[in-house]
N, CA, C and O of each residue as an XYZ file, in Angstrom:
356
protein
N      -8.920      4.722      5.300
C      -7.509      4.964      5.087
C      -6.860      5.380      6.406
O      -7.480      6.020      7.256
N      -5.606      4.998      6.544
C      -4.838      5.424      7.704
C      -3.927      6.590      7.326
O      -3.442      6.673      6.197
N      -3.705      7.479      8.274
C      -2.843      8.633      8.061
C      -1.902      8.793      9.243
O      -2.318      8.729     10.399
N      -0.633      9.001      8.936
C       0.326      9.406      9.955
C       0.300     10.921      9.954
O       0.623     11.557      8.951
N      -0.085     11.497     11.082
C      -0.137     12.951     11.211
C       1.056     13.371     12.060
O       1.188     12.970     13.216
N       1.913     14.178     11.468
C       3.076     14.697     12.185
C       2.770     16.145     12.531
O       2.602     16.989     11.651
N       2.701     16.410     13.809
C       2.413     17.754     14.298
C       3.716     18.372     14.798
O       4.437     17.763     15.589
N       4.007     19.559     14.342
C       5.146     20.310     14.861
C       4.588     21.482     15.660
O       3.902     22.348     15.118
N       4.890     21.495     16.949
C       4.357     22.521     17.831
C       5.024     23.855     17.523
O       6.247     23.976     17.598
N       4.225     24.847     17.180
C       4.771     26.172     16.889
C       5.451     26.713     18.137
O       4.915     26.608     19.241
N       6.613     27.282     17.961
C       7.421     27.820     19.065
C       7.725     26.755     20.113
O       8.081     27.082     21.245
N       7.587     25.478     19.741
C       7.821     24.364     20.682
C       7.049     24.556     21.987
O       7.528     24.214     23.068
N       5.844     25.110     21.859
C       5.043     25.432     23.032
C       3.932     24.401     23.227
O       2.819     24.574     22.730
N       4.238     23.344     23.944
C       3.250     22.300     24.187
C       2.227     22.718     25.240
O       1.152     22.124     25.321
N       2.541     23.718     26.038
C       1.644     24.127     27.124
C       0.271     24.562     26.598
O      -0.758     24.108     27.098
N       0.258     25.438     25.591
C      -1.019     25.907     25.040
C      -1.805     24.776     24.389
O      -3.032     24.732     24.471
N      -1.095     23.872     23.748
C      -1.746     22.726     23.116
C      -2.388     21.850     24.187
O      -3.536     21.427     24.048
N      -1.644     21.581     25.251
C      -2.174     20.778     26.349
C      -3.393     21.407     26.997
O      -4.361     20.718     27.319
N      -3.342     22.727     27.187
C      -4.485     23.422     27.791
C      -5.726     23.311     26.918
O      -6.820     23.062     27.424
N      -5.566     23.494     25.609
C      -6.724     23.385     24.705
C      -7.257     21.962     24.686
O      -8.468     21.743     24.691
N      -6.347     21.001     24.664
C      -6.771     19.602     24.657
C      -7.549     19.265     25.932
O      -8.574     18.586     25.869
N      -7.073     19.731     27.079
C      -7.776     19.476     28.339
C      -9.168     20.106     28.340
O     -10.112     19.533     28.884
N      -9.290     21.268     27.739
C     -10.560     21.985     27.721
C     -11.548     21.412     26.709
O     -12.731     21.260     27.015
N     -11.066     21.092     25.498
C     -11.974     20.724     24.406
C     -11.795     19.306     23.869
O     -12.592     18.856     23.046
N     -10.773     18.606     24.318
C     -10.505     17.285     23.772
C      -9.822     17.383     22.416
O      -9.283     18.428     22.052
N      -9.851     16.309     21.695
C      -9.156     16.241     20.405
C      -9.887     17.028     19.311
O      -9.265     17.423     18.325
N     -11.171     17.257     19.464
C     -12.005     18.019     18.519
C     -12.033     17.407     17.119
O     -11.921     18.118     16.120
N     -12.181     16.102     17.058
C     -12.244     15.429     15.761
C     -13.619     15.584     15.131
O     -14.632     15.493     15.824
N     -13.666     15.818     13.828
C     -14.966     15.859     13.151
C     -15.510     14.447     12.941
O     -14.774     13.465     13.036
N     -16.790     14.361     12.659
C     -17.423     13.083     12.336
C     -16.695     12.467     11.148
O     -16.409     13.149     10.164
N     -16.399     11.187     11.246
C     -15.741     10.485     10.147
C     -14.235     10.356     10.320
O     -13.570      9.744      9.485
N     -13.688     10.923     11.393
C     -12.253     10.804     11.665
C     -12.077     10.074     12.989
O     -12.673     10.447     13.999
N     -11.255      9.035     12.975
C     -11.001      8.248     14.182
C      -9.532      8.342     14.573
O      -8.643      8.217     13.731
N      -9.292      8.562     15.848
C      -7.951      8.590     16.426
C      -7.580      7.173     16.841
O      -8.400      6.467     17.429
N      -6.340      6.744     16.540
C      -5.880      5.418     16.949
C      -4.846      5.469     18.069
O      -5.001      4.799     19.091
N      -3.805      6.251     17.882
C      -2.740      6.301     18.883
C      -1.830      7.478     18.586
O      -1.845      8.024     17.483
N      -1.020      7.873     19.595
C      -0.080      8.964     19.352
C       1.147      8.829     20.236
O       1.128      8.143     21.259
N       2.211      9.496     19.820
C       3.484      9.523     20.519
C       4.031     10.933     20.426
O       3.833     11.605     19.413
N       4.708     11.392     21.452
C       5.337     12.713     21.448
C       6.836     12.491     21.555
O       7.290     11.649     22.330
N       7.613     13.252     20.771
C       9.064     13.095     20.865
C       9.553     13.494     22.257
O       8.858     14.196     22.991
N      10.732     13.049     22.604
C      11.248     13.197     23.968
C      11.425     14.651     24.401
O      11.417     14.938     25.598
N      11.586     15.576     23.446
C      11.776     16.989     23.812
C      10.476     17.780     23.767
O      10.464     18.959     24.122
N       9.378     17.156     23.337
C       8.076     17.814     23.346
C       7.854     18.801     22.220
O       7.086     19.751     22.376
N       8.508     18.598     21.094
C       8.330     19.506     19.964
C       7.449     18.972     18.851
O       6.979     19.728     18.001
N       7.225     17.652     18.862
C       6.422     17.024     17.806
C       5.555     15.919     18.387
O       5.888     15.288     19.390
N       4.438     15.714     17.722
C       3.544     14.610     18.053
C       3.280     13.820     16.778
O       3.108     14.396     15.703
N       3.250     12.505     16.906
C       2.988     11.613     15.787
C       1.712     10.861     16.096
O       1.622     10.185     17.121
N       0.718     10.971     15.215
C      -0.584     10.346     15.462
C      -0.986      9.469     14.285
O      -0.667      9.761     13.132
N      -1.687      8.398     14.597
C      -2.331      7.592     13.561
C      -3.818      7.908     13.617
O      -4.474      7.730     14.643
N      -4.329      8.379     12.491
C      -5.746      8.709     12.344
C      -6.325      7.859     11.215
O      -5.598      7.367     10.352
N      -7.628      7.701     11.240
C      -8.313      6.959     10.186
C      -9.484      7.774      9.675
O     -10.248      8.347     10.452
N      -9.617      7.818      8.360
C     -10.734      8.507      7.706
C     -10.878      7.932      6.304
O      -9.940      7.350      5.760
N     -12.060      8.102      5.726
C     -12.281      7.606      4.365
C     -11.446      8.350      3.334
O     -11.081      7.795      2.297
N     -11.144      9.626      3.633
C     -10.334     10.433      2.712
C      -9.655     11.548      3.496
O     -10.130     11.956      4.556
N      -8.558     12.027      2.973
C      -7.743     13.020      3.675
C      -8.502     14.321      3.907
O      -8.237     15.014      4.889
N      -9.425     14.663      3.040
C     -10.170     15.918      3.171
C     -10.950     16.002      4.488
O     -11.223     17.097      4.979
N     -11.303     14.857      5.054
C     -12.031     14.863      6.326
C     -11.168     15.404      7.468
O     -11.700     15.823      8.496
N      -9.864     15.399      7.302
C      -8.976     15.925      8.337
C      -8.877     17.447      8.302
O      -8.344     18.048      9.236
N      -9.377     18.079      7.248
C      -9.253     19.528      7.078
C      -9.896     20.307      8.220
O      -9.290     21.243      8.741
N     -11.102     19.942      8.615
C     -11.766     20.648      9.715
C     -10.964     20.526     11.009
O     -10.825     21.497     11.752
N     -10.446     19.351     11.271
C      -9.666     19.122     12.474
C      -8.385     19.961     12.481
O      -8.045     20.587     13.484
N      -7.690     19.962     11.357
C      -6.471     20.774     11.233
C      -6.792     22.245     11.504
O      -6.024     22.930     12.179
N      -7.914     22.731     10.987
C      -8.307     24.122     11.180
C      -8.518     24.498     12.637
O      -8.394     25.668     13.000
N      -8.832     23.531     13.462
C      -9.058     23.794     14.890
C      -7.762     23.914     15.682
O      -7.762     24.347     16.835
N      -6.653     23.524     15.046
C      -5.368     23.495     15.756
C      -4.257     24.262     15.053
O      -3.191     24.456     15.636
N      -4.473     24.705     13.817
C      -3.362     25.240     13.037
C      -2.773     26.545     13.565
O      -1.709     26.961     13.109
N      -3.442     27.198     14.515
C      -2.834     28.379     15.129
C      -1.701     27.989     16.080
O      -0.839     28.809     16.396
N      -1.710     26.730     16.534
C      -0.693     26.253     17.474
C       0.233     25.187     16.900
O       1.307     24.929     17.443
N      -0.192     24.564     15.788
C       0.501     23.385     15.273
C       0.640     23.470     13.755
O      -0.274     23.916     13.062
N       1.797     23.035     13.247
C       1.978     22.834     11.806
C       1.794     21.342     11.539
O       2.311     20.510     12.284
N       1.060     21.002     10.481
C       0.706     19.614     10.211
C       1.351     19.089      8.942
O       1.467     19.797      7.942
N       1.766     17.835      9.004
C       2.121     17.056      7.825
C       1.274     15.795      7.902
O       1.313     15.081      8.904
N       0.511     15.516      6.854
C      -0.390     14.364      6.844
C       0.065     13.420      5.736
O       0.119     13.793      4.564
N       0.393     12.184      6.134
C       0.950     11.202      5.215
C       0.046      9.974      5.183
O      -0.130      9.318      6.210
N      -0.537      9.644      4.015
C      -1.306      8.400      3.922
C      -0.352      7.217      4.132
O       0.730      7.176      3.547
N      -0.758      6.263      4.967
C       0.080      5.095      5.237
C      -0.761      3.826      5.177
O      -1.989      3.864      5.255
N      -0.064      2.703      5.036
C      -0.680      1.387      5.139
C       0.161      0.585      6.125
O       1.312      0.929      6.390
N      -0.409     -0.470      6.660
C       0.354     -1.294      7.586
C       1.481     -2.007      6.843
O       1.420     -2.184      5.626
N       2.494     -2.407      7.577
C       3.597     -3.154      6.969
C       3.086     -4.450      6.353
O       3.502     -4.834      5.260
N       2.183     -5.122      7.062
C       1.626     -6.380      6.544
C       0.924     -6.160      5.210
O       1.076     -6.958      4.285
N       0.158     -5.083      5.111
C      -0.528     -4.781      3.852
C       0.478     -4.473      2.745
O       0.335     -4.947      1.618
N       1.484     -3.689      3.069
C       2.505     -3.335      2.080
C       3.197     -4.579      1.539
O       3.322     -4.745      0.325
N       3.647     -5.455      2.437
C       4.430     -6.608      2.019
C       3.585     -7.711      1.408
O       4.131     -8.626      0.792
N       2.262     -7.652      1.562
C       1.401     -8.669      0.953
C       1.137     -8.375     -0.518
O       0.651     -9.247     -1.239
N       1.446     -7.166     -0.974
C       1.214     -6.806     -2.361
C       2.384     -7.264     -3.228
O       3.540     -7.210     -2.807
N       2.072     -7.715     -4.448
C       3.158     -8.118     -5.358
C       4.044     -6.913     -5.707
O       3.549     -5.794     -5.843
N       5.316     -7.143     -5.846
C       6.302     -6.111     -6.194
C       6.782     -6.324     -7.628
O       6.996     -7.454     -8.066
N       6.945     -5.219     -8.343
C       7.510     -5.269     -9.691
C       8.993     -5.626     -9.577
O       9.685     -5.177     -8.663
N       9.455     -6.420    -10.498
C      10.888     -6.793    -10.476
C      11.667     -6.010    -11.473
O      12.879     -6.191    -11.591
C-alpha cells in the first residue's frame, strides 16, 4: 500500500529535524519503503510517499519523530489505479 505522509514540523523548526536526519537517517523500520518527498516553500511541512503492507508498520517510524513532527498518514492509490476502477453511476 502507498501512503501520503504529511508531516507538520512542531514550532516550524526544521533545524532539529534536519540535524536528526543527518545523524540517524530516515530511521525506517523493516517493511517500510520511502519513495519521495517534498517540503513546502516555507519549511513548515513535508509530504512523503511511503510504502508498506499496512499502516501499522509506520507506527515505529512515527514514534522516532513524533517529538519534533505531527503526522497525518493517508492511504493513497495512483491516479491510474483510481481511474481504472469502475465507478457507480
